[in-house]
mmCIF file of the C-alpha atoms, coordinates in Angstrom:
data_MODEL
# 
_entry.id   MODEL 
# 
loop_
_atom_site.group_PDB 
_atom_site.id 
_atom_site.type_symbol 
_atom_site.label_atom_id 
_atom_site.label_alt_id 
_atom_site.label_comp_id 
_atom_site.label_asym_id 
_atom_site.label_entity_id 
_atom_site.label_seq_id 
_atom_site.pdbx_PDB_ins_code 
_atom_site.Cartn_x 
_atom_site.Cartn_y 
_atom_site.Cartn_z 
_atom_site.occupancy 
_atom_site.B_iso_or_equiv 
_atom_site.pdbx_formal_charge 
_atom_site.auth_seq_id 
_atom_site.auth_comp_id 
_atom_site.auth_asym_id 
_atom_site.auth_atom_id 
_atom_site.pdbx_PDB_model_num 
ATOM 1   C CA . MET A 1 1   ? -54.761 19.775  113.430 1.00 0.00 ? 1   MET A CA 1 
ATOM 2   C CA . ASP A 1 2   ? -51.623 19.780  111.196 1.00 0.00 ? 2   ASP A CA 1 
ATOM 3   C CA . LYS A 1 3   ? -51.650 18.808  107.689 1.00 0.00 ? 3   LYS A CA 1 
ATOM 4   C CA . GLY A 1 4   ? -51.039 15.153  106.663 1.00 0.00 ? 4   GLY A CA 1 
ATOM 5   C CA . ILE A 1 5   ? -47.483 14.983  104.711 1.00 0.00 ? 5   ILE A CA 1 
ATOM 6   C CA . PHE A 1 6   ? -47.103 11.914  102.198 1.00 0.00 ? 6   PHE A CA 1 
ATOM 7   C CA . ILE A 1 7   ? -43.348 10.741  101.649 1.00 0.00 ? 7   ILE A CA 1 
ATOM 8   C CA . THR A 1 8   ? -42.427 7.887   99.959  1.00 0.00 ? 8   THR A CA 1 
ATOM 9   C CA . PHE A 1 9   ? -38.691 6.333   99.386  1.00 0.00 ? 9   PHE A CA 1 
ATOM 10  C CA . GLU A 1 10  ? -37.860 4.473   96.100  1.00 0.00 ? 10  GLU A CA 1 
ATOM 11  C CA . GLY A 1 11  ? -34.566 3.249   94.873  1.00 0.00 ? 11  GLY A CA 1 
ATOM 12  C CA . GLY A 1 12  ? -32.791 -0.119  93.936  1.00 0.00 ? 12  GLY A CA 1 
ATOM 13  C CA . GLU A 1 13  ? -32.414 -3.392  95.642  1.00 0.00 ? 13  GLU A CA 1 
ATOM 14  C CA . GLY A 1 14  ? -30.081 -2.353  98.465  1.00 0.00 ? 14  GLY A CA 1 
ATOM 15  C CA . CYS A 1 15  ? -30.413 1.015   99.032  1.00 0.00 ? 15  CYS A CA 1 
ATOM 16  C CA . GLY A 1 16  ? -30.829 1.548   102.438 1.00 0.00 ? 16  GLY A CA 1 
ATOM 17  C CA . LYS A 1 17  ? -34.848 2.663   102.224 1.00 0.00 ? 17  LYS A CA 1 
ATOM 18  C CA . SER A 1 18  ? -35.267 0.630   105.619 1.00 0.00 ? 18  SER A CA 1 
ATOM 19  C CA . SER A 1 19  ? -33.165 2.420   108.113 1.00 0.00 ? 19  SER A CA 1 
ATOM 20  C CA . HIS A 1 20  ? -33.757 5.975   106.751 1.00 0.00 ? 20  HIS A CA 1 
ATOM 21  C CA . ILE A 1 21  ? -37.588 5.889   106.693 1.00 0.00 ? 21  ILE A CA 1 
ATOM 22  C CA . LYS A 1 22  ? -36.883 4.754   110.423 1.00 0.00 ? 22  LYS A CA 1 
ATOM 23  C CA . GLY A 1 23  ? -34.840 7.452   111.217 1.00 0.00 ? 23  GLY A CA 1 
ATOM 24  C CA . LEU A 1 24  ? -37.114 10.216  110.095 1.00 0.00 ? 24  LEU A CA 1 
ATOM 25  C CA . ALA A 1 25  ? -40.110 8.991   111.983 1.00 0.00 ? 25  ALA A CA 1 
ATOM 26  C CA . GLN A 1 26  ? -37.770 9.587   114.520 1.00 0.00 ? 26  GLN A CA 1 
ATOM 27  C CA . TYR A 1 27  ? -36.817 12.920  113.510 1.00 0.00 ? 27  TYR A CA 1 
ATOM 28  C CA . PHE A 1 28  ? -40.792 13.856  112.752 1.00 0.00 ? 28  PHE A CA 1 
ATOM 29  C CA . GLU A 1 29  ? -41.660 12.477  115.955 1.00 0.00 ? 29  GLU A CA 1 
ATOM 30  C CA . GLY A 1 30  ? -39.006 14.876  117.687 1.00 0.00 ? 30  GLY A CA 1 
ATOM 31  C CA . LEU A 1 31  ? -41.308 17.564  116.273 1.00 0.00 ? 31  LEU A CA 1 
ATOM 32  C CA . GLY A 1 32  ? -44.250 16.850  117.736 1.00 0.00 ? 32  GLY A CA 1 
ATOM 33  C CA . ARG A 1 33  ? -45.556 15.055  114.520 1.00 0.00 ? 33  ARG A CA 1 
ATOM 34  C CA . GLU A 1 34  ? -46.971 11.203  114.813 1.00 0.00 ? 34  GLU A CA 1 
ATOM 35  C CA . CYS A 1 35  ? -46.050 9.486   112.054 1.00 0.00 ? 35  CYS A CA 1 
ATOM 36  C CA . VAL A 1 36  ? -47.091 5.897   109.978 1.00 0.00 ? 36  VAL A CA 1 
ATOM 37  C CA . ILE A 1 37  ? -44.188 3.910   108.555 1.00 0.00 ? 37  ILE A CA 1 
ATOM 38  C CA . THR A 1 38  ? -46.020 1.892   105.982 1.00 0.00 ? 38  THR A CA 1 
ATOM 39  C CA . ARG A 1 39  ? -44.615 -0.315  102.594 1.00 0.00 ? 39  ARG A CA 1 
ATOM 40  C CA . GLU A 1 40  ? -45.939 -1.321  99.401  1.00 0.00 ? 40  GLU A CA 1 
ATOM 41  C CA . PRO A 1 41  ? -46.971 -4.158  98.433  1.00 0.00 ? 41  PRO A CA 1 
ATOM 42  C CA . GLY A 1 42  ? -48.452 -4.481  102.417 1.00 0.00 ? 42  GLY A CA 1 
ATOM 43  C CA . GLY A 1 43  ? -49.701 -1.776  105.023 1.00 0.00 ? 43  GLY A CA 1 
ATOM 44  C CA . THR A 1 44  ? -52.907 -3.386  105.438 1.00 0.00 ? 44  THR A CA 1 
ATOM 45  C CA . ALA A 1 45  ? -53.642 -7.240  106.277 1.00 0.00 ? 45  ALA A CA 1 
ATOM 46  C CA . LEU A 1 46  ? -55.017 -7.343  102.446 1.00 0.00 ? 46  LEU A CA 1 
ATOM 47  C CA . SER A 1 47  ? -51.972 -5.759  100.842 1.00 0.00 ? 47  SER A CA 1 
ATOM 48  C CA . GLU A 1 48  ? -49.949 -8.163  103.242 1.00 0.00 ? 48  GLU A CA 1 
ATOM 49  C CA . LYS A 1 49  ? -51.167 -11.227 101.987 1.00 0.00 ? 49  LYS A CA 1 
ATOM 50  C CA . ILE A 1 50  ? -50.870 -10.137 98.274  1.00 0.00 ? 50  ILE A CA 1 
ATOM 51  C CA . ARG A 1 51  ? -47.451 -8.929  99.334  1.00 0.00 ? 51  ARG A CA 1 
ATOM 52  C CA . ASP A 1 52  ? -46.810 -12.779 100.125 1.00 0.00 ? 52  ASP A CA 1 
ATOM 53  C CA . ILE A 1 53  ? -47.856 -13.915 96.226  1.00 0.00 ? 53  ILE A CA 1 
ATOM 54  C CA . LEU A 1 54  ? -45.649 -11.318 94.797  1.00 0.00 ? 54  LEU A CA 1 
ATOM 55  C CA . LEU A 1 55  ? -43.038 -11.899 96.324  1.00 0.00 ? 55  LEU A CA 1 
ATOM 56  C CA . HIS A 1 56  ? -42.505 -15.127 98.143  1.00 0.00 ? 56  HIS A CA 1 
ATOM 57  C CA . ALA A 1 57  ? -45.464 -17.914 97.552  1.00 0.00 ? 57  ALA A CA 1 
ATOM 58  C CA . LYS A 1 58  ? -43.994 -20.441 94.954  1.00 0.00 ? 58  LYS A CA 1 
ATOM 59  C CA . GLU A 1 59  ? -47.176 -20.202 93.363  1.00 0.00 ? 59  GLU A CA 1 
ATOM 60  C CA . GLY A 1 60  ? -45.907 -16.774 92.107  1.00 0.00 ? 60  GLY A CA 1 
ATOM 61  C CA . SER A 1 61  ? -42.464 -18.346 90.383  1.00 0.00 ? 61  SER A CA 1 
ATOM 62  C CA . ASP A 1 62  ? -43.671 -18.102 86.878  1.00 0.00 ? 62  ASP A CA 1 
ATOM 63  C CA . MET A 1 63  ? -46.077 -14.805 87.391  1.00 0.00 ? 63  MET A CA 1 
ATOM 64  C CA . SER A 1 64  ? -46.850 -13.258 84.102  1.00 0.00 ? 64  SER A CA 1 
ATOM 65  C CA . PRO A 1 65  ? -45.994 -9.285  84.287  1.00 0.00 ? 65  PRO A CA 1 
ATOM 66  C CA . LYS A 1 66  ? -49.473 -8.385  83.594  1.00 0.00 ? 66  LYS A CA 1 
ATOM 67  C CA . THR A 1 67  ? -50.810 -10.422 86.636  1.00 0.00 ? 67  THR A CA 1 
ATOM 68  C CA . GLU A 1 68  ? -47.920 -8.862  88.627  1.00 0.00 ? 68  GLU A CA 1 
ATOM 69  C CA . ILE A 1 69  ? -48.563 -5.439  87.697  1.00 0.00 ? 69  ILE A CA 1 
ATOM 70  C CA . LEU A 1 70  ? -52.199 -6.184  88.603  1.00 0.00 ? 70  LEU A CA 1 
ATOM 71  C CA . LEU A 1 71  ? -51.780 -7.870  91.784  1.00 0.00 ? 71  LEU A CA 1 
ATOM 72  C CA . PHE A 1 72  ? -49.347 -4.412  92.785  1.00 0.00 ? 72  PHE A CA 1 
ATOM 73  C CA . ALA A 1 73  ? -52.259 -2.242  92.056  1.00 0.00 ? 73  ALA A CA 1 
ATOM 74  C CA . ALA A 1 74  ? -54.856 -4.251  93.922  1.00 0.00 ? 74  ALA A CA 1 
ATOM 75  C CA . ALA A 1 75  ? -52.657 -4.159  96.897  1.00 0.00 ? 75  ALA A CA 1 
ATOM 76  C CA . ARG A 1 76  ? -52.164 -0.437  96.744  1.00 0.00 ? 76  ARG A CA 1 
ATOM 77  C CA . ALA A 1 77  ? -55.682 0.232   96.174  1.00 0.00 ? 77  ALA A CA 1 
ATOM 78  C CA . GLN A 1 78  ? -56.533 -1.430  99.604  1.00 0.00 ? 78  GLN A CA 1 
ATOM 79  C CA . HIS A 1 79  ? -53.676 0.409   101.386 1.00 0.00 ? 79  HIS A CA 1 
ATOM 80  C CA . VAL A 1 80  ? -54.528 4.080   99.596  1.00 0.00 ? 80  VAL A CA 1 
ATOM 81  C CA . GLU A 1 81  ? -57.897 3.429   101.358 1.00 0.00 ? 81  GLU A CA 1 
ATOM 82  C CA . GLN A 1 82  ? -57.852 1.612   104.600 1.00 0.00 ? 82  GLN A CA 1 
ATOM 83  C CA . LEU A 1 83  ? -54.457 3.366   105.890 1.00 0.00 ? 83  LEU A CA 1 
ATOM 84  C CA . ILE A 1 84  ? -52.856 5.711   103.289 1.00 0.00 ? 84  ILE A CA 1 
ATOM 85  C CA . LYS A 1 85  ? -56.403 8.485   103.322 1.00 0.00 ? 85  LYS A CA 1 
ATOM 86  C CA . PRO A 1 86  ? -57.529 7.996   106.742 1.00 0.00 ? 86  PRO A CA 1 
ATOM 87  C CA . ALA A 1 87  ? -53.949 8.866   108.328 1.00 0.00 ? 87  ALA A CA 1 
ATOM 88  C CA . LEU A 1 88  ? -53.168 11.565  105.863 1.00 0.00 ? 88  LEU A CA 1 
ATOM 89  C CA . ALA A 1 89  ? -56.859 12.751  107.079 1.00 0.00 ? 89  ALA A CA 1 
ATOM 90  C CA . GLN A 1 90  ? -55.911 13.005  110.672 1.00 0.00 ? 90  GLN A CA 1 
ATOM 91  C CA . GLY A 1 91  ? -53.204 14.979  110.345 1.00 0.00 ? 91  GLY A CA 1 
ATOM 92  C CA . LYS A 1 92  ? -49.994 12.374  110.626 1.00 0.00 ? 92  LYS A CA 1 
ATOM 93  C CA . VAL A 1 93  ? -47.223 11.888  108.280 1.00 0.00 ? 93  VAL A CA 1 
ATOM 94  C CA . VAL A 1 94  ? -47.165 8.638   106.483 1.00 0.00 ? 94  VAL A CA 1 
ATOM 95  C CA . ILE A 1 95  ? -43.935 7.408   105.350 1.00 0.00 ? 95  ILE A CA 1 
ATOM 96  C CA . SER A 1 96  ? -43.843 4.749   103.060 1.00 0.00 ? 96  SER A CA 1 
ATOM 97  C CA . ASP A 1 97  ? -41.150 2.326   101.426 1.00 0.00 ? 97  ASP A CA 1 
ATOM 98  C CA . ARG A 1 98  ? -41.790 2.338   98.245  1.00 0.00 ? 98  ARG A CA 1 
ATOM 99  C CA . PHE A 1 99  ? -45.366 3.478   96.161  1.00 0.00 ? 99  PHE A CA 1 
ATOM 100 C CA . TYR A 1 100 ? -46.230 4.108   92.059  1.00 0.00 ? 100 TYR A CA 1 
ATOM 101 C CA . ASP A 1 101 ? -42.931 5.623   90.914  1.00 0.00 ? 101 ASP A CA 1 
ATOM 102 C CA . SER A 1 102 ? -41.557 1.423   91.569  1.00 0.00 ? 102 SER A CA 1 
ATOM 103 C CA . THR A 1 103 ? -44.606 0.145   89.646  1.00 0.00 ? 103 THR A CA 1 
ATOM 104 C CA . THR A 1 104 ? -43.563 3.076   86.627  1.00 0.00 ? 104 THR A CA 1 
ATOM 105 C CA . ALA A 1 105 ? -40.136 1.812   87.185  1.00 0.00 ? 105 ALA A CA 1 
ATOM 106 C CA . TYR A 1 106 ? -40.148 -1.998  87.917  1.00 0.00 ? 106 TYR A CA 1 
ATOM 107 C CA . GLN A 1 107 ? -43.273 -3.311  86.037  1.00 0.00 ? 107 GLN A CA 1 
ATOM 108 C CA . GLY A 1 108 ? -43.241 0.127   83.341  1.00 0.00 ? 108 GLY A CA 1 
ATOM 109 C CA . VAL A 1 109 ? -40.000 -0.214  82.203  1.00 0.00 ? 109 VAL A CA 1 
ATOM 110 C CA . ALA A 1 110 ? -38.146 -3.302  82.900  1.00 0.00 ? 110 ALA A CA 1 
ATOM 111 C CA . ARG A 1 111 ? -40.710 -5.172  82.668  1.00 0.00 ? 111 ARG A CA 1 
ATOM 112 C CA . LYS A 1 112 ? -41.584 -3.598  79.544  1.00 0.00 ? 112 LYS A CA 1 
ATOM 113 C CA . LEU A 1 113 ? -45.228 -2.780  79.909  1.00 0.00 ? 113 LEU A CA 1 
ATOM 114 C CA . GLY A 1 114 ? -45.380 0.416   78.670  1.00 0.00 ? 114 GLY A CA 1 
ATOM 115 C CA . PRO A 1 115 ? -46.309 4.094   79.869  1.00 0.00 ? 115 PRO A CA 1 
ATOM 116 C CA . TYR A 1 116 ? -49.595 3.688   79.206  1.00 0.00 ? 116 TYR A CA 1 
ATOM 117 C CA . ALA A 1 117 ? -51.402 0.926   80.925  1.00 0.00 ? 117 ALA A CA 1 
ATOM 118 C CA . VAL A 1 118 ? -49.062 1.830   83.732  1.00 0.00 ? 118 VAL A CA 1 
ATOM 119 C CA . LYS A 1 119 ? -50.406 5.412   84.036  1.00 0.00 ? 119 LYS A CA 1 
ATOM 120 C CA . TRP A 1 120 ? -54.000 4.734   84.043  1.00 0.00 ? 120 TRP A CA 1 
ATOM 121 C CA . LEU A 1 121 ? -53.258 1.856   86.367  1.00 0.00 ? 121 LEU A CA 1 
ATOM 122 C CA . ASN A 1 122 ? -51.387 4.107   89.204  1.00 0.00 ? 122 ASN A CA 1 
ATOM 123 C CA . SER A 1 123 ? -53.891 6.776   89.131  1.00 0.00 ? 123 SER A CA 1 
ATOM 124 C CA . PHE A 1 124 ? -56.769 4.347   89.180  1.00 0.00 ? 124 PHE A CA 1 
ATOM 125 C CA . ALA A 1 125 ? -54.788 2.684   92.356  1.00 0.00 ? 125 ALA A CA 1 
ATOM 126 C CA . ALA A 1 126 ? -53.516 5.492   93.909  1.00 0.00 ? 126 ALA A CA 1 
ATOM 127 C CA . GLU A 1 127 ? -56.989 7.834   93.570  1.00 0.00 ? 127 GLU A CA 1 
ATOM 128 C CA . GLY A 1 128 ? -55.559 11.106  94.362  1.00 0.00 ? 128 GLY A CA 1 
ATOM 129 C CA . ALA A 1 129 ? -53.227 10.207  96.881  1.00 0.00 ? 129 ALA A CA 1 
ATOM 130 C CA . THR A 1 130 ? -50.096 11.759  95.562  1.00 0.00 ? 130 THR A CA 1 
ATOM 131 C CA . PRO A 1 131 ? -46.490 12.033  97.715  1.00 0.00 ? 131 PRO A CA 1 
ATOM 132 C CA . ASP A 1 132 ? -45.760 15.494  98.655  1.00 0.00 ? 132 ASP A CA 1 
ATOM 133 C CA . LEU A 1 133 ? -42.040 14.538  98.509  1.00 0.00 ? 133 LEU A CA 1 
ATOM 134 C CA . THR A 1 134 ? -40.661 11.570  97.256  1.00 0.00 ? 134 THR A CA 1 
ATOM 135 C CA . ILE A 1 135 ? -36.969 10.409  98.175  1.00 0.00 ? 135 ILE A CA 1 
ATOM 136 C CA . LEU A 1 136 ? -35.344 8.724   95.567  1.00 0.00 ? 136 LEU A CA 1 
ATOM 137 C CA . LEU A 1 137 ? -32.298 6.588   96.909  1.00 0.00 ? 137 LEU A CA 1 
ATOM 138 C CA . ASP A 1 138 ? -29.728 6.765   94.019  1.00 0.00 ? 138 ASP A CA 1 
ATOM 139 C CA . LEU A 1 139 ? -27.168 3.576   94.398  1.00 0.00 ? 139 LEU A CA 1 
ATOM 140 C CA . SER A 1 140 ? -25.541 1.792   91.752  1.00 0.00 ? 140 SER A CA 1 
ATOM 141 C CA . PRO A 1 141 ? -27.203 -1.530  90.738  1.00 0.00 ? 141 PRO A CA 1 
ATOM 142 C CA . ARG A 1 142 ? -24.112 -3.409  91.349  1.00 0.00 ? 142 ARG A CA 1 
ATOM 143 C CA . GLU A 1 143 ? -23.420 -1.962  94.390  1.00 0.00 ? 143 GLU A CA 1 
ATOM 144 C CA . GLY A 1 144 ? -26.909 -1.908  95.590  1.00 0.00 ? 144 GLY A CA 1 
ATOM 145 C CA . LEU A 1 145 ? -27.248 -5.837  94.965  1.00 0.00 ? 145 LEU A CA 1 
ATOM 146 C CA . ALA A 1 146 ? -23.927 -6.626  96.883  1.00 0.00 ? 146 ALA A CA 1 
ATOM 147 C CA . ARG A 1 147 ? -25.436 -4.666  99.833  1.00 0.00 ? 147 ARG A CA 1 
ATOM 148 C CA . ALA A 1 148 ? -28.850 -6.849  99.554  1.00 0.00 ? 148 ALA A CA 1 
ATOM 149 C CA . SER A 1 149 ? -26.507 -10.011 99.262  1.00 0.00 ? 149 SER A CA 1 
ATOM 150 C CA . THR A 1 150 ? -24.868 -9.029  102.633 1.00 0.00 ? 150 THR A CA 1 
ATOM 151 C CA . ARG A 1 151 ? -27.997 -8.167  103.866 1.00 0.00 ? 151 ARG A CA 1 
ATOM 152 C CA . ASP A 1 152 ? -30.262 -10.899 102.947 1.00 0.00 ? 152 ASP A CA 1 
ATOM 153 C CA . GLY A 1 153 ? -27.704 -13.831 101.928 1.00 0.00 ? 153 GLY A CA 1 
ATOM 154 C CA . GLU A 1 154 ? -29.382 -16.382 100.347 1.00 0.00 ? 154 GLU A CA 1 
ATOM 155 C CA . ALA A 1 155 ? -33.036 -15.143 100.970 1.00 0.00 ? 155 ALA A CA 1 
ATOM 156 C CA . SER A 1 156 ? -33.897 -12.702 98.751  1.00 0.00 ? 156 SER A CA 1 
ATOM 157 C CA . ASP A 1 157 ? -37.181 -12.761 97.455  1.00 0.00 ? 157 ASP A CA 1 
ATOM 158 C CA . ARG A 1 158 ? -38.974 -12.794 93.897  1.00 0.00 ? 158 ARG A CA 1 
ATOM 159 C CA . MET A 1 159 ? -38.392 -9.149  93.254  1.00 0.00 ? 159 MET A CA 1 
ATOM 160 C CA . GLY A 1 160 ? -34.718 -9.055  94.247  1.00 0.00 ? 160 GLY A CA 1 
ATOM 161 C CA . SER A 1 161 ? -33.713 -12.133 92.529  1.00 0.00 ? 161 SER A CA 1 
ATOM 162 C CA . GLN A 1 162 ? -33.445 -10.687 88.479  1.00 0.00 ? 162 GLN A CA 1 
ATOM 163 C CA . ALA A 1 163 ? -30.730 -10.187 86.651  1.00 0.00 ? 163 ALA A CA 1 
ATOM 164 C CA . LEU A 1 164 ? -28.589 -7.001  86.694  1.00 0.00 ? 164 LEU A CA 1 
ATOM 165 C CA . GLU A 1 165 ? -29.660 -5.613  83.835  1.00 0.00 ? 165 GLU A CA 1 
ATOM 166 C CA . PHE A 1 166 ? -33.177 -5.756  85.035  1.00 0.00 ? 166 PHE A CA 1 
ATOM 167 C CA . TYR A 1 167 ? -32.486 -3.125  88.051  1.00 0.00 ? 167 TYR A CA 1 
ATOM 168 C CA . GLU A 1 168 ? -30.241 -0.746  85.458  1.00 0.00 ? 168 GLU A CA 1 
ATOM 169 C CA . ALA A 1 169 ? -33.460 -0.298  83.546  1.00 0.00 ? 169 ALA A CA 1 
ATOM 170 C CA . VAL A 1 170 ? -35.063 -0.021  86.910  1.00 0.00 ? 170 VAL A CA 1 
ATOM 171 C CA . ARG A 1 171 ? -32.559 2.837   88.083  1.00 0.00 ? 171 ARG A CA 1 
ATOM 172 C CA . GLY A 1 172 ? -32.803 4.464   84.626  1.00 0.00 ? 172 GLY A CA 1 
ATOM 173 C CA . ALA A 1 173 ? -36.160 4.430   85.188  1.00 0.00 ? 173 ALA A CA 1 
ATOM 174 C CA . PHE A 1 174 ? -36.661 6.035   88.536  1.00 0.00 ? 174 PHE A CA 1 
ATOM 175 C CA . LEU A 1 175 ? -33.941 8.902   87.096  1.00 0.00 ? 175 LEU A CA 1 
ATOM 176 C CA . GLN A 1 176 ? -36.053 9.328   84.420  1.00 0.00 ? 176 GLN A CA 1 
ATOM 177 C CA . ILE A 1 177 ? -38.864 9.942   86.636  1.00 0.00 ? 177 ILE A CA 1 
ATOM 178 C CA . ALA A 1 178 ? -36.766 12.222  89.167  1.00 0.00 ? 178 ALA A CA 1 
ATOM 179 C CA . LYS A 1 179 ? -35.961 14.315  86.045  1.00 0.00 ? 179 LYS A CA 1 
ATOM 180 C CA . ASP A 1 180 ? -39.914 14.274  84.499  1.00 0.00 ? 180 ASP A CA 1 
ATOM 181 C CA . ASP A 1 181 ? -40.800 15.633  88.194  1.00 0.00 ? 181 ASP A CA 1 
ATOM 182 C CA . PRO A 1 182 ? -38.206 17.747  89.532  1.00 0.00 ? 182 PRO A CA 1 
ATOM 183 C CA . GLU A 1 183 ? -40.328 19.378  92.456  1.00 0.00 ? 183 GLU A CA 1 
ATOM 184 C CA . ARG A 1 184 ? -41.861 16.207  93.961  1.00 0.00 ? 184 ARG A CA 1 
ATOM 185 C CA . VAL A 1 185 ? -38.821 13.771  93.617  1.00 0.00 ? 185 VAL A CA 1 
ATOM 186 C CA . LYS A 1 186 ? -35.393 14.412  95.243  1.00 0.00 ? 186 LYS A CA 1 
ATOM 187 C CA . VAL A 1 187 ? -32.512 12.242  94.419  1.00 0.00 ? 187 VAL A CA 1 
ATOM 188 C CA . VAL A 1 188 ? -30.214 11.731  97.357  1.00 0.00 ? 188 VAL A CA 1 
ATOM 189 C CA . ASP A 1 189 ? -26.913 9.600   96.386  1.00 0.00 ? 189 ASP A CA 1 
ATOM 190 C CA . SER A 1 190 ? -26.580 6.791   98.858  1.00 0.00 ? 190 SER A CA 1 
ATOM 191 C CA . SER A 1 191 ? -23.612 5.643   97.881  1.00 0.00 ? 191 SER A CA 1 
ATOM 192 C CA . GLY A 1 192 ? -21.169 7.129   101.211 1.00 0.00 ? 192 GLY A CA 1 
ATOM 193 C CA . THR A 1 193 ? -22.054 6.242   104.853 1.00 0.00 ? 193 THR A CA 1 
ATOM 194 C CA . LYS A 1 194 ? -25.138 6.135   106.481 1.00 0.00 ? 194 LYS A CA 1 
ATOM 195 C CA . GLU A 1 195 ? -25.064 9.394   108.544 1.00 0.00 ? 195 GLU A CA 1 
ATOM 196 C CA . GLU A 1 196 ? -24.053 11.139  105.105 1.00 0.00 ? 196 GLU A CA 1 
ATOM 197 C CA . THR A 1 197 ? -27.257 10.432  103.411 1.00 0.00 ? 197 THR A CA 1 
ATOM 198 C CA . PHE A 1 198 ? -29.443 10.635  105.919 1.00 0.00 ? 198 PHE A CA 1 
ATOM 199 C CA . GLU A 1 199 ? -28.071 14.603  106.331 1.00 0.00 ? 199 GLU A CA 1 
ATOM 200 C CA . LYS A 1 200 ? -29.288 14.890  102.829 1.00 0.00 ? 200 LYS A CA 1 
ATOM 201 C CA . ILE A 1 201 ? -32.466 13.780  103.336 1.00 0.00 ? 201 ILE A CA 1 
ATOM 202 C CA . ILE A 1 202 ? -33.210 16.048  106.209 1.00 0.00 ? 202 ILE A CA 1 
ATOM 203 C CA . SER A 1 203 ? -32.160 18.516  103.758 1.00 0.00 ? 203 SER A CA 1 
ATOM 204 C CA . ALA A 1 204 ? -34.089 17.361  101.249 1.00 0.00 ? 204 ALA A CA 1 
ATOM 205 C CA . VAL A 1 205 ? -37.396 17.127  103.522 1.00 0.00 ? 205 VAL A CA 1 
ATOM 206 C CA . GLU A 1 206 ? -36.210 21.021  105.560 1.00 0.00 ? 206 GLU A CA 1 
ATOM 207 C CA . GLU A 1 207 ? -35.812 22.437  101.764 1.00 0.00 ? 207 GLU A CA 1 
ATOM 208 C CA . LYS A 1 208 ? -39.719 21.073  100.228 1.00 0.00 ? 208 LYS A CA 1 
ATOM 209 C CA . LEU A 1 209 ? -41.534 20.903  103.353 1.00 0.00 ? 209 LEU A CA 1 
ATOM 210 C CA . ASP A 1 210 ? -42.587 23.209  105.526 1.00 0.00 ? 210 ASP A CA 1 
ATOM 211 C CA . VAL A 1 211 ? -41.713 21.001  108.851 1.00 0.00 ? 211 VAL A CA 1 
# 
């Protein structure tokens, strides 16, 4: 049986994660590998309920940063135990739209909760599930927000409705994560065309993984 592969996509708003995740799944399926596409928060029935609280429910409009990070961690713990680890054990390729790097960037840095509690919570919730490869789609926050606005109109969720400075902090945090862990995290410039970006993603996958 093939060894499971765990790939995560990270990046700011409007960077194009969703479309490239679908394309990468098709790439692996063309190689004869079974793929599971998932997302955070979400991926399981319970985690999707938590996602709704975090992103859409009116009760979450005045959520504190500490509550926010704990809910993300709760959703991740269920996601890892119920979906990610079993799929990897079955030799599948798991591709997730966000994972714990987003918690580090959004809550740890942009929400200013600091590295220590965030690192512990990420480790506790992920329970040893470490991505084999993380694709960081890098884009200027201003351009990303413009793309997201075109995509979503006035329907941005709570995490997509922050000030520009918030997303600038998120981008800086993501780039620092990549600098600190260059073996796992590969930065892909997503300012070009969709086709150009996807070629860079495939190059990063083929360079890092035995596929």
